[in-house]
N, C-alpha and C positions, 0 to 999 in steps of 0.2 A: 547446602544452602538451600533455604523453604523458599518456594513461592509464592509471594502474597499478592490476591486481588483486593486492592482497597473500592468499596463500589460505591461512588457519589463523589464526584470535587466539589464538592459545597470550602468552604472557610476549613471547615472541621477537618474533613477528606484530604483535602490537599497536605494540611500541616502533617495528620498521620502519615502519610505518604512521607513525607518530607523526612519525618524523623528517621522511621524506619528505612529508607534509601541511605541513609549516615552510615548503616549498621553492614559491614559487609560477608553478614549471614544472613541475608535478606535479598532474597531478586523480587522488587515490588512494583508492581504495574496497576494505575490509575485508573477506573473507569468513570464513564459519564454516557449518559444517553445524549448528550452535544460534545462539540468538540470540546477540550480541553487547552487554557489560557496555559502560555510556558513560564515557568517561573524566572519570577525577575531576576535571580543570580546567574541564569542559566542553565542550571542540574536539569541532564536527561533523566528525572523521572519517565519512565514507561507509559503510555497512554492508550486505550484504548475505548470503542464506541461501543457502548452494549447494556442493552434494556433487560432491567432488573426484573419485569414484569414478563418476558418473553423466557417460559421455563424451559423450553425445546434448546434455545441458542445459548441460552447461561450453563444448561450442563453440557452441551457439547463445547463449549468454552472452557469450562473448568477442567474436562476429557481431556482436550487435545492438546491445551496450555501444560497439561502438568501442574496444575494449582492443587498446592498443600492446605493453603487457608486460605478464608475468605472472609473480609471484616465487612459490614454495612453501614456504613454512615451517610445510608439513603432514609429519607421520612418513616416513621414508623407502619405506615402503613405497608409500604413493599417489602418489608423484613422477613414476612411471615414465607413469603415465596423462597427467597435467599438462603434462609432456614430449612427450609421444606427440600431444595437443591442440595445444597451442601449434607443433609442427614443421607440423601439418595446418592451421593456419589463416596461419601465414607470422606469428607474432608474436616479440617477442625474449620469452624464457625464462632467468629465473634461478634456482638454488635453494640450500640449504642442506645437501645430502645427505653424508653421511659414507657411504653404502653403494656399495660397488665398484660391484655389478650396475648400478645406478642411472645410476654415469656410463658405465660403458663403453656403455650405450644414448643418452644423452645424446652420446657420440661418435658413433655411429651414426649418428643423427637428424641430427647440424653437418654432415656431408659432403653432405647436398642442403639444408638451411635456406637460407629465403630471409632470415634476422634472426641473430639473434646467440645462440649458445646458450652460458648460463655458470653451469657447474654450483660445486659446494663452495664456497659462497661463506660461507661462517661464520668460526667462529674459527680449527679444527684436523677439515679441511681450510679452506683460507681465508686470512685473516692472517697466520699463521703460514708458508704459501708464500711470500706477500710478502717477509716477513721473511728466509725463509730466502733465499731470489733475490737480496736487497739484500746478506745477507755473502756469498752465492758470488762476485758480482761484484767482491767488494774484492781477492780473491785471485786472484793469478796462476795457481794449482795448488791444486784442492782433492780433499783424500785421505779426508776422514770429512765428513760430514753428519748432524750428530744431532737432532733434532727433542724434545722433551717436552714435554706442555702436560696440565695438568689441572685441571677446576673439582672444586672440594672446600670443603665447608661450612667455616668461617671456626674451628669449634670442633666435636669428636664425640666425646660418650660411649658409641656403640651401639658393639654388639661388630664391626658390619661396619668403623667406622671411615668411615661415609661417610653420605650423606643425598642423596634425589632433586632435584638441582639442573637437571636439564633430562629429556627423554624418556626415560622406561622403555624405552620399543621401542628405541633407536636406542642405548643402554645398552648393551642384551642381545646386540645386532646386533655391538660391536666387541670384545664380549668371545667371540663366538662364531666370527666368519666369520674366515678365514687372514689374514697381515697381511706384504705386501708388503716386498720391500726388497733390496737390493742389499750385496751381502756378497762382499766382494774381487773385485769385478766381474762377479758372476754375480747371477741375480736367485733369491729365493727367495722362498718365501711361509711364514712363521713360525708357529709356533703361539702361538695367542693365551694369554695370563697368563704366559709364558717370558720367559726372559731378563733375570730381576730384576736390578735393581742398585739400589744406595741412592746416592741422591743428597740434598746441601745445599744450599738453595736460601734467600737471604734469612736465614740462619739458622734457616731448617725443617727438620728431616730429615724427607725422602720419599722413598719408594718408584717404580721406572718397571719397568714391562712389556709387553710390544707389545701391541697391540690393534688392529684395523683401521681403515682407512678414514683415518685422519688424515695419512697422507701424502700425501694428493690425486695431483693428476698430477707430482711432482717425479720419480717414478721414472723416467718416461718421456722429462721433463726433460730430465735431466741422467744418465741409464743411463752414457752412452758417455763422459762427465766425470768421474766419483766414483764411485770405489771402495767405499765404505760409506755408505749411507744407510740410517738407520735412522727409528722412528717410535715412541714409546714414550708410555703414557700414566702421568701421576703421581699418588697418592695417597698417604696415609698407612700408614705401615706396618704390615703385616700385616694389610693387604685384599683383597691378592692369594693368600694361601694359601686363605682362607676360603670367597673366588669359587672359588677352584679345587675346594675342598670340594666347593660347591655340584653346579658344571658338570661335572665331571669323576666326580669318588667316588660324588655322588650323579647322576648319570648328567641333569641336568637340560639340558643342553644340546641334548637331542634334543626335549623339551618345554617349548617357550620360554612357553607359557600357563600351564602350574605355575610356572614360575620366575619371570614379569611377576606373578601374582598372589602370591608370597611376598615378594618384593622391593617387590611395591607396600604390600603386608599391613606389612611387617617396617621398611621405612627410614621415617624420617621427611621429610617436602617441606619444605625451605628458602631462603629466597632471601638469607641471611644466609651469602653462599657469599665465595669469594674463588677468581681464576683466577691460576696459575703459566703463564708463556709463558718457555720455553728455548730457544734456538736457540744451535748451535753449529759453526764450520766451522773444521776445522783443515788446513791446506796450506803453502803456500811462496808468499811476495811477495818479487821480487828474490833467489831464492836463500837468504832466510832465513826460518825455522819459525817459523808464524806460526797464531797462534788469535783467531776475534773470536766473541764471543758477545751476543746478547741476553738480556736477563733483565727481564721484567717482572712485576708482579704487580700483580692491577685486584681491587676494590673495590665494594660496591654503590653505587647513588648513587641521590638524590631527582633526578627530572626530569618538568616540567610537572606538579609536584604529587601525583607517584607513585612508590612504592619500587620499583626495579629491581634486581635483581639481578646480578652481574658478568658471568656466563654470558651474561646476556640483551645484555647494553649491548655488551658486547665482539663476540658476534655477529652484533646489528643496526646496529650501529656501522661495521662489516667490512663486512657485504652492502651496506646505503647507501652508501658512500662508494666502493666499485666500480661500482655501479648508476650514481651520478650520473657519474665519471669517463666510464663508457661513452656512458652518455645525453649525454653533452654533447658528445660529438665530433662535429668538422662534416662528418664523413663516414659513411657507413651501412659499419655493421658486418657481416658477414655469417661465419656458422658457429661452430666451437667458440673461446671465447675463455677461456685459463685466467688460475687467480688471478696467478699468475707473471709474467705480460704487463704486473702493474699495476706504477708504482712503488712502493715504500716509502713514500719521500719527497712523492709525490704523494697518496697514501691520507691522508697523516698531516696537509696541510695540508689537505684535502677539509672540506669543512663539516662532515659527518657523521663524516668518521673521525680528527677531532680529539677525539673521544670516546676514540681510542685510545693519546692524549697526543702527542708532538712528537718530531719526530728530536732537539731538545735536550735533554726530560729522558727520553728514551728510556736503556735501562742498556746502553751497550755496555761491553765490556771486549777488550781486544786482549791477547796475550804472544807476546813473539819472542825466539827465539834461534839461531844459527846453524846451518845446513843445506841439504841439498843435498837435493833431488825424486830 
């Protein structure tokens, strides 16, 4: 039985720990800096108070408790310390980060790691990478890979047309950092909140614009094979213009603490959310121009007698599935593991990944016409 430490007892960390606790294969402890509330169904997931920023205490805890696996569900700025400690003690590491700098560090550490290091195990990056890889492999040649993902309130009367459905620190980070992309075969760092496009998904009008981090490692994986790779966040129309006013016109991108206070004071928190996931690949199959698209909408659900938001379920289920698939391998895995190294079919068939749907009920669309690459 593997001993797993889940760090961060927010909505996603709580659900991830609960998922893993259901398996007899894992001995799970959930940690946070504050006392952790009991689960509503009375399940006794072990808990502890632990400060991720305290390197000495974290390292001692991992050694004393003989932890085999640590997964960070913490804000992005705490992940680097957890990754360094996991590398130093030689245990398997997972995180949910969308932060480009954190992932860069994990990749560097993985080169000398004695265990697997698996960053970006959430929704985007994470599950969206697995979907993208599956679609890419269906085509003989891919010209364009477009990823569009958004976690939104089911409805919103707020002027920003948004509500806080996940970490405000992560939200600000993706709105402020450069956005990696491949355009006409060349690497670019696009400006966040630019590249606005209108899109209709499942009869809902949305807008999409550049944000940082969601593309994960797909740039490195497919840069030599695909001419155009872009990632954009989905929001209700009008959101991007208002955020640009705050970040650019008022110059709050350079004062994140003030911006964070404004957003936390102004925006309601919501667990009545929906997650839209749209991935499109365009290219050729046997000299026929082809497009394949994965489209899915996720809604909140009740699990274990508790209400969980759509973003919590999709993120926790994706992370639990890739953890389970890796940890149940017969051989020991060392070094960097990318999300696109996992099969979509395996993830959806997994005992935890089933909460993301199945291959049969995922919405695939493809269209073909004559043409040559």
